[in-house]
RODO-2510 file (C-alpha; in nm, 4 decimals, decimal comma):
residues 257
     n   res          X          Y          Z
     1     x    -7,9259    -1,9751     5,5299
     2     x    -7,9093    -1,8006     5,8667
     3     x    -7,5461    -1,9044     5,9019
     4     x    -7,4701    -1,7606     5,5584
     5     x    -7,6461    -1,4355     5,6508
     6     x    -7,4486    -1,4097     5,9735
     7     x    -7,1235    -1,4701     5,7842
     8     x    -7,2077    -1,1930     5,5403
     9     x    -7,2789    -0,9577     5,8283
    10     x    -6,9594    -1,0457     6,0138
    11     x    -6,7304    -1,0215     5,7084
    12     x    -6,7185    -0,6380     5,6825
    13     x    -6,6261    -0,6143     6,0509
    14     x    -6,3555    -0,8776     6,0079
    15     x    -6,2170    -0,6982     5,7026
    16     x    -6,2175    -0,3652     5,8884
    17     x    -6,0364    -0,5250     6,1810
    18     x    -5,7689    -0,6699     5,9497
    19     x    -5,7114    -0,3335     5,7828
    20     x    -5,6964    -0,1550     6,1179
    21     x    -5,4566    -0,4195     6,2519
    22     x    -5,2249    -0,3747     5,9542
    23     x    -5,2310     0,0025     5,9981
    24     x    -5,1711    -0,0057     6,3723
    25     x    -4,8831    -0,2551     6,3621
    26     x    -4,6262    -0,0211     6,2025
    27     x    -4,7534     0,2834     6,3892
    28     x    -4,5139     0,2274     6,6802
    29     x    -4,2144     0,2374     6,4470
    30     x    -4,3554     0,5417     6,2712
    31     x    -4,4036     0,7156     6,6062
    32     x    -4,0484     0,6281     6,7062
    33     x    -3,9153     0,7662     6,3775
    34     x    -4,1211     1,0826     6,4221
    35     x    -3,9801     1,1297     6,7708
    36     x    -3,6261     1,0840     6,6392
    37     x    -3,6862     1,3335     6,3574
    38     x    -3,8392     1,5839     6,5980
    39     x    -3,5340     1,5554     6,8234
    40     x    -3,2986     1,6008     6,5270
    41     x    -3,4989     1,9001     6,4053
    42     x    -3,4863     2,0575     6,7493
    43     x    -3,1099     1,9980     6,7686
    44     x    -3,0578     2,1675     6,4313
    45     x    -3,2869     2,4541     6,5311
    46     x    -3,0961     2,4973     6,8579
    47     x    -2,7676     2,5119     6,6665
    48     x    -2,9205     2,7811     6,4426
    49     x    -3,0315     2,9820     6,7485
    50     x    -2,6776     2,9644     6,8894
    51     x    -2,5355     3,0964     6,5620
    52     x    -2,3709     2,7635     6,4771
    53     x    -2,4953     2,7723     6,1200
    54     x    -2,2643     2,5019     5,9801
    55     x    -2,3930     2,2600     6,2436
    56     x    -2,7517     2,3614     6,1719
    57     x    -2,6970     2,3022     5,7991
    58     x    -2,5574     1,9560     5,8673
    59     x    -2,8567     1,8703     6,0845
    60     x    -3,1192     1,9981     5,8398
    61     x    -2,9403     1,8366     5,5429
    62     x    -2,9404     1,5005     5,7248
    63     x    -3,3147     1,5330     5,7825
    64     x    -3,3684     1,6304     5,4168
    65     x    -3,2153     1,3001     5,3076
    66     x    -3,4847     1,1195     5,5075
    67     x    -3,7786     1,3237     5,3790
    68     x    -3,8738     1,6751     5,2747
    69     x    -4,1177     1,9344     5,4017
    70     x    -4,1611     2,3057     5,3436
    71     x    -4,0637     2,3998     5,7039
    72     x    -3,7484     2,1875     5,6819
    73     x    -3,6384     2,3443     5,3528
    74     x    -3,7289     2,6899     5,4830
    75     x    -3,5066     2,6440     5,7887
    76     x    -3,2302     2,5029     5,5718
    77     x    -3,2548     2,8103     5,3493
    78     x    -3,2358     3,0369     5,6544
    79     x    -2,9249     2,8537     5,7759
    80     x    -2,7519     2,8930     5,4392
    81     x    -2,8502     3,2596     5,4242
    82     x    -2,7017     3,3286     5,7678
    83     x    -2,3899     3,1342     5,6670
    84     x    -2,3352     3,3626     5,3669
    85     x    -2,4247     3,1003     5,1035
    86     x    -2,6871     3,2923     4,9095
    87     x    -2,7072     3,0416     4,6232
    88     x    -2,7934     2,7512     4,8511
    89     x    -3,0348     2,9743     5,0413
    90     x    -3,2257     3,0695     4,7243
    91     x    -3,2213     2,7054     4,6116
    92     x    -3,3852     2,5806     4,9302
    93     x    -3,6380     2,8652     4,9450
    94     x    -3,7374     2,7800     4,5864
    95     x    -3,7665     2,4130     4,6804
    96     x    -3,9808     2,5032     4,9794
    97     x    -4,2100     2,7057     4,7515
    98     x    -4,2645     2,3963     4,5350
    99     x    -4,4269     2,2395     4,8416
   100     x    -4,5939     2,5526     4,9836
   101     x    -4,6413     2,8017     4,6961
   102     x    -4,8110     3,0777     4,8978
   103     x    -4,6194     3,0641     5,2239
   104     x    -4,5617     3,4288     5,3204
   105     x    -4,2519     3,3549     5,5324
   106     x    -4,0781     3,1700     5,2492
   107     x    -4,1731     3,4355     4,9936
   108     x    -4,0635     3,7147     5,2272
   109     x    -3,7214     3,5666     5,3022
   110     x    -3,6624     3,4815     4,9379
   111     x    -3,7435     3,8384     4,8342
   112     x    -3,5246     3,9735     5,1151
   113     x    -3,2141     3,7775     5,0140
   114     x    -3,2650     3,8646     4,6476
   115     x    -3,2819     4,2347     4,7298
   116     x    -2,9815     4,2061     4,9596
   117     x    -2,7721     4,0345     4,6902
   118     x    -2,9020     4,2427     4,3987
   119     x    -3,0839     3,9479     4,2395
   120     x    -3,3607     4,1625     4,0997
   121     x    -3,6363     4,0005     3,8970
   122     x    -3,8707     4,1466     3,6419
   123     x    -4,2224     4,2021     3,7694
   124     x    -4,4361     3,8991     3,6956
   125     x    -4,7439     3,9216     3,4782
   126     x    -5,0892     3,8335     3,6097
   127     x    -5,0708     3,4997     3,4260
   128     x    -4,7385     3,4094     3,5888
   129     x    -4,8692     3,4988     3,9341
   130     x    -5,1855     3,2981     3,8697
   131     x    -4,9885     2,9880     3,7640
   132     x    -4,7759     3,0098     4,0781
   133     x    -5,0755     3,0455     4,3080
   134     x    -5,0734     2,6655     4,3508
   135     x    -4,8026     2,4033     4,3081
   136     x    -4,7984     2,1625     4,0145
   137     x    -4,9447     1,8745     4,2165
   138     x    -5,2259     2,0950     4,3425
   139     x    -5,3117     2,2094     3,9895
   140     x    -5,3117     1,8462     3,8731
   141     x    -5,5462     1,7511     4,1570
   142     x    -5,7862     2,0314     4,0650
   143     x    -5,7738     1,9297     3,6977
   144     x    -5,8420     1,5652     3,7859
   145     x    -6,1383     1,6504     4,0089
   146     x    -6,2838     1,8843     3,7466
   147     x    -6,2572     1,6116     3,4817
   148     x    -6,4261     1,3562     3,7109
   149     x    -6,7158     1,5943     3,7791
   150     x    -6,7396     1,6729     3,4073
   151     x    -6,7653     1,3020     3,3228
   152     x    -7,0142     1,2313     3,6026
   153     x    -7,2466     1,5124     3,4939
   154     x    -7,2516     1,3890     3,1332
   155     x    -7,2873     1,0220     3,2237
   156     x    -7,5705     1,0576     3,4730
   157     x    -7,8654     0,8305     3,3816
   158     x    -8,1657     1,0091     3,2306
   159     x    -8,3720     0,9670     3,5465
   160     x    -8,1100     1,1412     3,7580
   161     x    -8,0182     1,4171     3,5179
   162     x    -8,0698     1,7828     3,5884
   163     x    -8,2344     2,0209     3,3483
   164     x    -8,0463     2,0238     3,0221
   165     x    -7,9421     2,3896     3,0574
   166     x    -7,8164     2,3362     3,4143
   167     x    -7,6353     2,0168     3,3232
   168     x    -7,4546     2,1756     3,0297
   169     x    -7,3712     2,4839     3,2377
   170     x    -7,2109     2,2755     3,5132
   171     x    -7,0302     2,0603     3,2568
   172     x    -6,8948     2,3686     3,0787
   173     x    -6,7726     2,5116     3,4107
   174     x    -6,5976     2,1842     3,4970
   175     x    -6,4390     2,1726     3,1521
   176     x    -6,3161     2,5320     3,1888
   177     x    -6,1615     2,4531     3,5288
   178     x    -6,0020     2,1381     3,3855
   179     x    -5,8409     2,3292     3,0967
   180     x    -5,7275     2,6175     3,3191
   181     x    -5,5808     2,3909     3,5877
   182     x    -5,4180     2,1662     3,3266
   183     x    -5,2563     2,4629     3,1531
   184     x    -5,1363     2,5980     3,4892
   185     x    -4,9866     2,2590     3,5805
   186     x    -4,8049     2,2551     3,2465
   187     x    -4,6777     2,6073     3,3134
   188     x    -4,5453     2,4895     3,6491
   189     x    -4,3856     2,1856     3,4854
   190     x    -4,1937     2,4077     3,2425
   191     x    -4,0150     2,5636     3,5402
   192     x    -3,9872     2,2401     3,7382
   193     x    -3,6307     2,1716     3,6238
   194     x    -3,4990     2,5252     3,6633
   195     x    -3,1783     2,5533     3,8632
   196     x    -2,9929     2,7979     4,0855
   197     x    -2,6272     2,9019     4,0711
   198     x    -2,4768     2,7806     4,3993
   199     x    -2,1148     2,9001     4,3690
   200     x    -1,9663     3,2469     4,3509
   201     x    -1,8095     3,3803     4,0310
   202     x    -1,9477     3,1010     3,8141
   203     x    -1,8206     3,1465     3,4588
   204     x    -2,0220     3,1097     3,1412
   205     x    -1,8247     2,9817     2,8419
   206     x    -1,8882     2,9930     2,4694
   207     x    -1,8469     2,6135     2,4372
   208     x    -1,8510     2,3163     2,6771
   209     x    -1,4753     2,2970     2,7353
   210     x    -1,2493     2,4190     3,0142
   211     x    -1,0256     2,5908     2,7608
   212     x    -1,3157     2,7790     2,5988
   213     x    -1,3322     3,1563     2,6280
   214     x    -1,5512     3,3045     2,8992
   215     x    -1,8477     3,5245     2,8117
   216     x    -1,8717     3,6548     3,1675
   217     x    -1,9699     3,5481     3,5154
   218     x    -2,3135     3,4669     3,6464
   219     x    -2,4175     3,5718     3,9931
   220     x    -2,4641     3,3254     4,2776
   221     x    -2,8325     3,2712     4,3474
   222     x    -2,9420     3,3483     3,9900
   223     x    -3,2186     3,1300     3,8443
   224     x    -3,1301     2,9298     3,5347
   225     x    -3,3072     2,7195     3,2765
   226     x    -3,0822     2,4276     3,1793
   227     x    -3,0687     2,2814     2,8306
   228     x    -2,8475     2,0194     2,6688
   229     x    -2,5498     1,8720     2,8513
   230     x    -2,2062     1,8029     2,7041
   231     x    -1,9109     1,6654     2,8988
   232     x    -1,9317     1,8349     3,2396
   233     x    -2,1064     2,1475     3,1104
   234     x    -2,4693     2,2407     3,0608
   235     x    -2,6113     2,5055     2,8288
   236     x    -2,8105     2,7502     3,0423
   237     x    -3,0177     3,0668     3,0051
   238     x    -3,0600     3,2974     3,3042
   239     x    -3,3511     3,5255     3,3953
   240     x    -3,2086     3,8162     3,1936
   241     x    -3,1663     3,6051     2,8779
   242     x    -2,7896     3,5646     2,9094
   243     x    -2,6794     3,2220     2,7881
   244     x    -2,3665     3,0105     2,7827
   245     x    -2,2109     2,6861     2,8991
   246     x    -2,1834     2,6429     3,2745
   247     x    -2,0033     2,3724     3,4730
   248     x    -2,2615     2,1256     3,6048
   249     x    -2,1219     2,1503     3,9580
   250     x    -2,1879     2,5255     3,9638
   251     x    -2,5661     2,4941     3,9858
   252     x    -2,8332     2,2637     4,1265
   253     x    -3,1779     2,1855     3,9900
   254     x    -3,4652     2,2960     4,2098
   255     x    -3,6554     1,9722     4,1504
   256     x    -3,3520     1,7570     4,2325
   257     x    -3,4935     1,6865     4,5776
***
């Protein structure tokens, strides 16, 4: 009996040691990879500081293929902006905002390049600003936590329950947060597959064929909402409501990370 008791006491420590051992084993490789990435990031940043923007773009793009972060995309956007590629700059600023929705540096540079290139946007409503206060994943996390608290409050055993008025008040608050956060996440999802024009003088056509008549050009850096695809063209609508068929290689989806 004593031996069994000792085994039960030792088991949690053994399990903890095994988990810690498994976590520590790959840490050396992870640290080595982090050091390599830091060196590559510094090299790309140094190239940017020297005004070698093509080299900086190559370095940041190589890092982006390994993994994404808001600072990396922000610096990539800066490099494209300095290199005169406004479409790619807007694209990467928008991607960075998906990861850090309220970053003032990203928002400031995005607004600056839009003003500089005449990419004016209509003023957003309070609801639109509220939805964009957090990213989609953050809204989903808030909705999930609110739903868990809502369920816990209602499922508490009678002995542990609060006063009925307090319990229903907390539950109603959690339900309100769940609905609000869920609706905001859905609003973010609707714009998740928006794209950006990444070439200059991109032409909109009346049908998805090279020989089709053009209905005008669409400015580099303009936000688009893509629709159905046919051949190598996609039906798009821009921020001003202008629509037409655009070559698929003329724009990139923001969420295509």
